[in-house]
C-alpha positions in Angstrom: 27.6 48.1 -32.1 27.2 51.6 -33.7 28.9 53.2 -30.7 31.8 50.8 -31.0 32.0 51.5 -34.7 32.2 55.3 -34.0 34.8 54.7 -31.4 37.1 52.7 -33.7 36.5 55.2 -36.6 37.3 58.1 -34.2 40.7 56.5 -33.4 41.5 55.9 -37.1 40.7 59.5 -37.9 43.3 61.0 -35.5 47.0 60.2 -35.9 47.8 60.9 -32.3 45.1 58.4 -31.1 46.6 55.8 -33.4 50.0 56.5 -32.1 48.7 56.3 -28.5 47.2 52.8 -29.2 50.5 51.6 -30.8 52.5 53.1 -27.9 50.2 51.5 -25.3 50.5 48.1 -26.8 54.3 48.3 -27.1 54.5 49.4 -23.5 52.3 46.6 -22.4 54.4 44.1 -24.3 57.7 45.4 -22.9 56.2 45.6 -19.4 54.8 42.0 -19.5 58.1 40.5 -20.8 60.0 42.5 -18.1 58.0 40.7 -15.4 60.1 37.5 -16.0 63.6 38.8 -15.4 62.4 41.1 -12.6 60.8 38.0 -10.8 57.3 39.5 -10.7 56.3 36.3 -12.6 58.4 33.2 -11.7 59.4 30.6 -14.3 59.4 26.9 -13.4 59.1 23.6 -15.2 56.1 22.5 -13.2 54.6 23.8 -9.9 54.6 21.7 -6.8 52.5 18.6 -6.6 50.3 18.2 -3.5 50.6 14.5 -2.6 49.4 12.2 0.1 52.9 11.2 1.2 56.4 12.4 1.5 59.7 10.8 2.8 62.4 11.8 5.2 66.0 10.7 4.3 68.3 10.5 7.3 72.1 10.2 6.7 74.5 10.1 9.6 78.3 10.2 9.3 79.9 7.0 8.1 80.7 4.7 11.0 77.7 5.9 13.1 76.0 3.1 15.1 72.5 1.8 14.5 71.6 3.2 18.0 72.6 6.7 16.9 70.6 6.3 13.7 67.6 5.1 15.8 67.9 8.1 18.1 67.8 10.6 15.3 65.0 8.7 13.6 62.9 8.8 16.8 63.5 12.5 17.1 62.1 13.1 13.7 59.1 10.8 14.4 58.3 12.7 17.6 57.9 15.9 15.6 55.9 14.3 12.8 53.4 12.5 15.1 52.2 15.8 16.5 50.9 16.8 13.1 47.2 16.3 12.9 47.3 15.6 9.1 49.7 12.7 9.5 47.8 9.4 9.5 50.7 7.0 9.9 54.5 6.8 9.9 56.8 4.0 8.8 60.5 4.0 9.6 63.2 1.9 8.0 66.5 1.9 9.9 69.6 0.7 8.1 67.8 0.5 4.8 65.6 2.3 2.3 61.9 2.1 2.2 60.1 0.0 -0.4 60.4 1.8 -3.8 58.0 4.6 -4.6 58.3 7.1 -7.5 60.7 9.3 -5.5 62.8 6.4 -4.3 63.1 4.9 -7.7 64.5 8.2 -9.1 66.8 8.9 -6.2 68.0 5.4 -5.6 66.9 4.8 -2.1 66.8 1.1 -2.6 70.6 1.0 -2.6 70.8 2.1 1.1 72.2 -0.6 3.3 74.2 0.5 6.2 73.8 1.3 9.9 74.1 5.1 9.4 71.1 5.6 7.1 67.3 5.5 7.7 64.2 6.5 5.8 60.8 7.5 7.1 57.6 7.4 5.0 55.0 9.8 6.1 51.4 9.3 5.0 48.9 12.2 5.1 45.2 12.6 4.9 43.7 12.9 1.4 44.8 16.1 -0.3 41.1 17.0 -1.0 40.3 16.8 2.7 43.1 19.1 4.1 43.8 22.8 3.7 47.6 22.6 3.8 49.3 21.2 0.7 52.1 18.6 1.2 54.8 20.9 -0.2 53.8 23.7 2.2 53.9 21.2 5.1 57.4 20.1 4.0 58.5 23.7 3.8 57.2 24.4 7.3 58.6 21.2 8.9 62.0 21.1 7.3 63.7 23.8 9.4 62.1 22.5 12.6 63.3 18.9 12.1 66.7 19.9 10.9 67.3 22.3 13.8 66.2 19.8 16.5 67.4 16.5 15.2 70.6 17.2 13.1 72.4 18.4 16.3 72.0 15.0 18.0 74.9 13.6 15.9 77.4 16.0 14.2 77.4 16.0 10.4 74.0 14.4 10.2 72.0 15.3 7.1 68.1 15.2 7.1 66.3 15.7 3.8 62.5 15.9 3.3 61.7 14.4 -0.1 58.5 15.2 -2.0 57.0 13.1 -4.8 58.3 14.6 -8.1 55.6 16.6 -9.9 57.1 16.1 -13.3 59.9 14.2 -15.1 62.1 11.8 -13.1 65.2 13.7 -12.0 67.7 13.2 -9.3 67.1 16.6 -7.7 65.9 20.1 -8.6 69.5 21.2 -9.2 72.4 18.8 -9.9 76.0 19.9 -10.5 78.1 17.2 -12.1 81.8 17.7 -11.5 84.2 15.9 -13.9 87.9 15.4 -13.3 90.0 12.2 -13.0 91.8 13.3 -9.8 89.7 12.2 -6.9 91.1 14.6 -4.3 90.6 17.6 -6.6 87.0 16.4 -7.4 86.1 16.0 -3.7 87.6 19.5 -2.8 85.8 21.1 -5.7 82.5 19.4 -4.9 82.7 20.6 -1.3 83.3 24.2 -2.3 80.3 24.0 -4.7 78.1 22.4 -1.9 79.1 25.3 0.5 78.0 27.8 -2.1 74.7 26.0 -2.6 74.1 26.0 1.2 74.5 29.8 1.3 72.2 30.4 -1.7 68.7 31.5 -0.7 66.0 29.0 -1.9 68.3 26.0 -2.0 67.8 23.3 0.7 68.8 19.6 1.3 72.3 20.1 -0.2 74.3 16.9 -0.5 77.4 15.5 -2.1 76.7 12.1 -3.6 80.0 10.4 -2.9 81.1 8.0 -0.2 83.0 9.5 2.7 86.6 8.6 3.2 87.3 7.0 6.6 89.9 4.7 8.2 89.2 1.1 9.0 91.1 -1.8 10.5 91.7 -5.2 8.8 92.2 -8.1 11.2 94.5 -10.6 9.3 95.2 -13.9 11.0 99.0 -14.5 11.1 99.2 -18.2 10.0 102.8 -18.7 11.2 102.1 -17.5 14.7 98.8 -19.4 14.8 100.6 -22.7 13.9 103.4 -22.0 16.4 100.9 -21.3 19.1 99.1 -24.6 18.6 95.9 -23.0 17.3 93.9 -23.3 14.1 93.0 -20.6 11.7 89.3 -21.6 12.0 89.4 -21.0 15.7 90.6 -17.4 15.2 88.0 -16.7 12.6 85.2 -18.2 14.6 86.0 -16.3 17.8 86.0 -13.0 16.0 82.7 -13.7 14.2 81.1 -15.1 17.3 82.1 -12.1 19.4 80.9 -9.3 17.1 78.3 -10.9 14.8 77.2 -13.9 16.7 76.6 -17.5 15.7 74.8 -20.6 16.7 76.7 -22.8 19.2 74.2 -25.5 19.9 70.6 -26.5 20.0 67.9 -27.1 22.6 65.0 -29.5 22.5 61.5 -28.4 23.7 58.2 -30.2 24.0 56.4 -27.1 22.8 58.3 -26.8 19.5 58.4 -29.4 16.8 62.0 -28.5 15.8 65.2 -27.9 17.7 65.8 -24.3 19.0 69.2 -22.9 18.1 71.3 -21.3 20.8 72.7 -18.1 19.5 75.8 -16.6 21.2 77.5 -13.2 20.9 78.8 -10.4 23.1 76.3 -8.0 24.6 75.8 -4.6 22.9 77.7 -2.8 25.6 80.6 -5.3 25.7 81.3 -5.4 22.0 81.3 -1.6 21.6 84.8 0.0 21.2 85.8 2.9 23.4 86.6 5.0 20.3 87.7 4.6 16.7 91.4 4.5 17.3 93.9 1.7 16.8 94.6 1.6 20.6 90.9 0.9 21.3 90.9 -2.0 18.8 94.0 -3.5 20.4 92.5 -3.1 23.8 89.3 -4.8 22.9 91.1 -7.7 21.2 93.5 -8.2 24.1 90.5 -9.3 26.2 90.0 -12.3 23.9 92.0 -15.5 24.6 92.0 -18.9 22.8 92.9 -22.3 24.3 95.5 -24.1 22.3 96.0 -27.9 22.0 98.1 -27.9 25.2 95.4 -26.2 27.2 97.3 -22.9 27.3 95.4 -19.5 26.8 96.8 -17.5 23.9 95.8 -13.8 23.6 94.1 -13.0 20.3 96.4 -10.0 19.7 99.4 -12.4 19.5 98.1 -14.2 16.4 96.3 -11.4 14.6 97.9 -8.5 12.7 95.9 -5.3 12.8 96.4 -3.3 9.6 95.0 0.3 9.2 93.6 1.1 5.8 91.3 3.5 4.0 87.9 2.5 2.6 87.4 2.1 -1.1 84.7 4.6 -2.2 82.3 3.8 -5.0 83.5 5.0 -8.3 80.9 6.8 -10.4 81.1 7.1 -14.1 79.1 8.9 -16.8 80.1 8.8 -20.4 83.3 7.0 -19.4 84.3 9.9 -17.2 84.6 9.9 -13.4 82.4 12.5 -11.8 80.7 13.6 -8.5 77.2 14.9 -8.1 76.3 17.9 -5.9 72.5 18.0 -5.5 70.1 20.6 -4.0 66.4 20.9 -3.8 64.4 24.2 -4.1 62.1 25.4 -1.3 58.9 26.7 -3.0 60.9 28.7 -5.5 61.8 28.2 -9.2 65.1 26.4 -10.0 66.2 29.1 -12.5 66.9 32.0 -10.2 68.9 30.1 -7.4 71.0 28.4 -10.1 71.8 31.7 -11.7 72.8 33.2 -8.4 74.8 30.1 -7.4 76.5 30.0 -10.8 77.5 33.7 -10.5 78.9 33.1 -7.0 80.9 30.1 -8.3 82.4 32.1 -11.1 83.4 34.9 -8.7 84.9 32.6 -6.0 86.8 30.3 -8.4 88.1 33.1 -10.6 91.2 33.6 -8.4 92.6 30.0 -8.9 91.0 29.0 -12.2 90.6 30.2 -15.7 86.8 29.9 -16.4 85.4 29.1 -19.8 81.8 28.6 -21.0 81.3 25.2 -22.7 78.8 23.6 -25.0 75.7 24.0 -23.0 74.0 27.2 -21.9 75.2 27.3 -18.3 78.0 24.7 -18.2 81.5 25.8 -17.2 85.1 24.6 -17.5 87.7 25.5 -14.9 91.4 25.3 -15.8 93.8 25.5 -12.8 96.2 28.4 -13.3 99.0 26.6 -11.6 98.7 22.9 -12.7 96.6 23.2 -15.8 94.2 20.6 -14.5 90.7 20.8 -16.2 87.5 20.5 -14.2 84.1 20.5 -16.0 80.9 21.5 -14.2 77.7 20.5 -16.0 74.2 21.2 -14.8 71.5 18.5 -14.7 68.3 17.7 -12.8 65.0 19.4 -13.1 66.8 22.6 -13.9 68.2 21.1 -17.1 64.8 19.6 -18.0 63.3 23.1 -17.5 65.7 24.7 -19.9 65.4 21.9 -22.4 61.6 22.0 -22.3 61.4 25.8 -22.6 63.9 25.6 -25.5 62.0 23.0 -27.3 58.7 24.8 -26.7 60.3 28.0 -28.0 61.4 26.2 -31.1 57.9 24.8 -31.5 56.5 28.2 -31.2 58.9 29.7 -33.8 58.1 26.8 -36.1 54.3 27.4 -35.7 54.8 31.1 -36.4 56.7 30.4 -39.6 54.2 27.9 -40.9 51.2 30.2 -40.1 53.1 33.1 -41.7 53.8 31.1 -44.9 50.2 30.0 -45.2 49.0 33.6 -44.7 51.5 34.9 -47.3 50.2 32.4 -49.8 46.6 33.3 -49.0 46.9 37.1 -49.1 49.9 37.4 -51.4 51.0 40.2 -49.2 53.8 40.3 -46.6 52.3 43.4 -45.0 48.9 41.7 -44.2 50.8 38.6 -43.0 52.8 40.7 -40.7 49.6 42.3 -39.2 48.2 38.8 -38.6 51.4 37.6 -36.9 51.6 40.7 -34.8 48.1 39.9 -33.4 49.1 36.3 -32.7 52.3 37.2 -30.9 50.8 39.9 -28.7 48.7 37.4 -26.8 51.9 36.8 -24.8 50.9 40.0 -22.9 47.8 38.4 -21.5 49.6 35.1 -20.8 52.2 36.8 -18.5 49.8 39.3 -17.0 47.3 36.5 -16.3 50.0 34.6 -14.3 50.8 37.8 -12.4 47.1 38.2 -11.5 46.8 34.5 -10.6 49.8 34.9 -8.3 48.1 37.8 -6.5 44.9 36.0 -5.8 46.3 32.5 -4.9 48.0 31.5 -1.7 51.0 29.8 -3.3 53.3 31.2 -5.9 51.7 30.8 -9.4 54.6 29.9 -11.8 54.8 30.4 -15.5 55.3 26.7 -16.4 55.7 24.5 -19.5 52.0 24.0 -19.7 51.6 27.8 -19.8 53.8 27.9 -23.0 51.6 25.1 -24.5 48.6 27.4 -23.9 50.4 30.3 -25.6 51.2 28.2 -28.7 47.5 27.1 -28.8 46.4 30.7 -28.7 48.2 31.6 -31.9 45.6 30.0 -34.0 42.8 31.8 -32.2 44.5 35.2 -32.5 45.4 34.6 -36.1 41.7 33.8 -36.9 40.5 37.0 -35.3 42.9 39.1 -37.4 42.0 37.2 -40.6 38.3 37.7 -40.0 38.7 41.5 -39.7 41.0 41.8 -42.7 38.7 39.7 -45.0 35.5 41.5 -43.9 37.1 44.9 -44.4 38.4 43.9 -47.8 34.9 42.6 -48.8 33.3 45.9 -47.7 35.8 47.9 -49.7 35.7 45.9 -52.9 32.0 44.8 -53.0 30.3 47.7 -51.2 32.8 50.4 -52.3 33.0 51.6 -48.7 35.9 53.9 -47.7 38.9 52.2 -46.1 38.6 53.6 -42.6 34.9 53.2 -42.5 35.2 49.6 -43.7 37.7 48.8 -41.0 35.5 50.3 -38.4 32.4 48.5 -39.6 34.3 45.2 -39.9 35.7 45.6 -36.3 32.3 46.4 -34.8 30.5 43.6 -36.7 33.0 41.0 -35.9 33.4 42.1 -32.2 30.4 40.1 -31.1 31.5 36.7 -32.5 35.0 37.3 -31.4 33.9 38.0 -27.8 31.5 35.1 -27.8 34.3 32.8 -28.9 36.6 34.3 -26.2 34.0 33.8 -23.5 33.6 30.1 -24.5 37.4 29.6 -24.3 37.5 31.4 -20.9 34.7 29.4 -19.4 36.2 26.1 -20.7 39.7 27.0 -19.4 38.4 28.1 -16.0 38.1 24.4 -15.1 41.9 23.9 -15.7 42.9 27.0 -13.8 42.6 25.4 -10.4 44.6 22.3 -11.3 48.1 22.2 -9.7 49.8 20.9 -12.9 47.7 22.3 -15.7 46.7 25.5 -14.0 49.3 27.4 -16.1 47.6 26.1 -19.3 44.2 27.4 -18.1 45.5 30.8 -17.0 47.5 31.2 -20.2 44.3 30.5 -22.3 42.2 32.9 -20.2 44.7 35.7 -20.1 45.9 35.2 -23.6 42.4 35.2 -25.0 41.5 38.4 -23.2 44.7 40.0 -24.7 43.9 38.6 -28.1 40.4 40.2 -28.1 41.8 43.6 -27.1 44.6 43.5 -29.6 42.2 42.3 -32.4 39.6 45.0 -31.8 42.0 48.0 -31.1 45.5 47.4 -32.4 44.9 45.4 -35.6 42.5 48.1 -37.0 45.2 50.7 -36.5 47.8 48.5 -38.3 45.2 47.8 -41.1 44.6 51.6 -41.6 48.4 52.2 -42.0 48.9 49.3 -44.4 49.1 50.2 -48.1 48.0 46.6 -48.9 44.6 47.6 -47.6 44.2 50.3 -50.2 41.5 49.1 -52.6 40.2 52.5 -53.8 38.6 52.5 -57.2 36.3 54.8 -59.2 33.2 53.3 -57.6 34.5 53.8 -54.0 32.3 56.3 -52.2 33.8 59.2 -50.3 33.1 59.5 -46.6 30.6 62.3 -47.2 28.7 60.1 -49.7 28.7 57.2 -47.3 27.2 59.3 -44.6 
C-alpha cells in the first residue's frame, strides 16, 4: 500500500493533477448521463420476459363469416407448426381462450363473435431452448402478418406475449376523450395511422366497435293476419332457416332416449350473395308460407326489411366517453417511440387544432380552431407505469439523499464534509449507466436500464457514503491524534482503507453476479456491480482530492508535524 499512498500524495501535491482528476470525474458523469438521451443506454420499465407460451389474436372485419375466420386461423397455424420449439397449438374460433395473465389484462374473455379467434402457442421450456419467446414473436410477427392478413382485407393479427411486469392494456395506450362520437373516431384513426408509421410500434389497434349496416326483419302483423298466417309461423321459418331448430324426434334401439331431428338450410344455401338490401330481399323471396286456405304466401309480403346501423359499445372512464388506441413495442423501450409519435401528433394536428399541455407530463389537449371542440389525449399503459415508477423512484432517491445528508451534517457539524460524502454517493451513477452499456455490448438482447436498476442505484448510496465516511474519519484521527500533516494523513487514510473497501466491493460484485443473468432483476445486479466499481474509484481518487480542498479538514495545531519532520 506504500506505492498507492505515494500515488495519492503525488496527486494532492500538484494542483494540475487534482484538477485533472476533478475534470475526469465530471466528464465521466456528463458522458454517462448523456448515454440515456442519445439512446446508447435504453430506458424501460422491465425487460422482456421469456415465457413458455404466447397468444395470437385474430380480428377480422365485422360481418366476416366463421369460415373466413377459420381460413385465417389455419394460415397462422400452418406457419406456427413448422417451428421446432412449438410443442402444441390450441385454436379458439369465435371466442377467446381460457383466461391467462395476458387475457385477463387485455379482456380476451369478452370475445364472442364469428370474426374473432385466438390461438394459444405452447413452447418448450425456456431453459431448454436458445431462442427466447419475445425474440420468436419478433421474428414470426412480420411473417404471419404478411402471409395471413392479406387473405381477408382489414384483418388484424396481433402476437401477444405474457406481460413481464404490472398488468397494463398495452405498452402504449392513447386515451382520446370527447363527447362527439364521430370526432372521436376520426381523431383515433389519425392517431392510429401515426402509430403505424412510428418505428418500434406494432400491433396497433383501435378499441372501438366498427360501424356497419344491418337489416331488421320486422313481421308486419296487419299483413300477416290478412294473409291468413300467424306471427309464430313467420318467426319460426326465419329461425329454422338460418339458425336451425328441432322439428321432430326419432326412436332407436341403440339409444335409451329419443334422437332429435334438427333442421336448417345448408351452409351454401343460407349464405347471402352480398351484404346489400337487394341480396336480403332476394333470399327472403325464396321462402313461402302456407296459410289456412292452403295458399303459398311469399315471406317478403309479410315482413318489413328495415336498414339500420349497429349500436357500438359505449366506453366510459371517469364519467367521460373515450376511445383507446393501443400499440405494442417490438423489442424496444416504450419511451422513445412515444416521444416520436407525440412529436408527430403535435406537428400534424397543429394546422387544425390549438394544442395545449395539460396536467400530466405528456398529456395534450386539442382545441378545434373552427368549432372550439375540445379533445383530450392522455397516455396510459406500460408507458405511464414506467414514467410513474421512475418518478417515484427518483423521489425516493432524493428523499434518501436528504436523509443521509441531514444525518451526516449532524454527525460532522459541517456542510462541506457532508457535501463531500454526498458527492461520492451520487457519482456511483456513472458506474450504473456505464455498466448497462457494457452489459448491452456483451449480451445478445438489448440490456435496458430498468426500474430494478434504479433500486440498485438507491441501495448503492449507503455503500458509497460509508466509504467516504471511513476516509474522512480516519484522516481526521491521524491529523488530530498523530499530528500528521493534512495531505499525508489523507494519503495514509486512503491507502489503509483501500483494502477493506476493495474487499467489500468484491463481495458485493460476486453476490450481485448471480442476479446479472436474471431477465427481470438483471438490471439490479448490473447496477450493483457497475455502481460498486465506480464507488471504489471515486472513493479512492476523487474524495481525497475534495478532502484536500476542504477547509473543514484543516486541523493544524502546534503539535502538527511538518512534512519534513514526518519524513
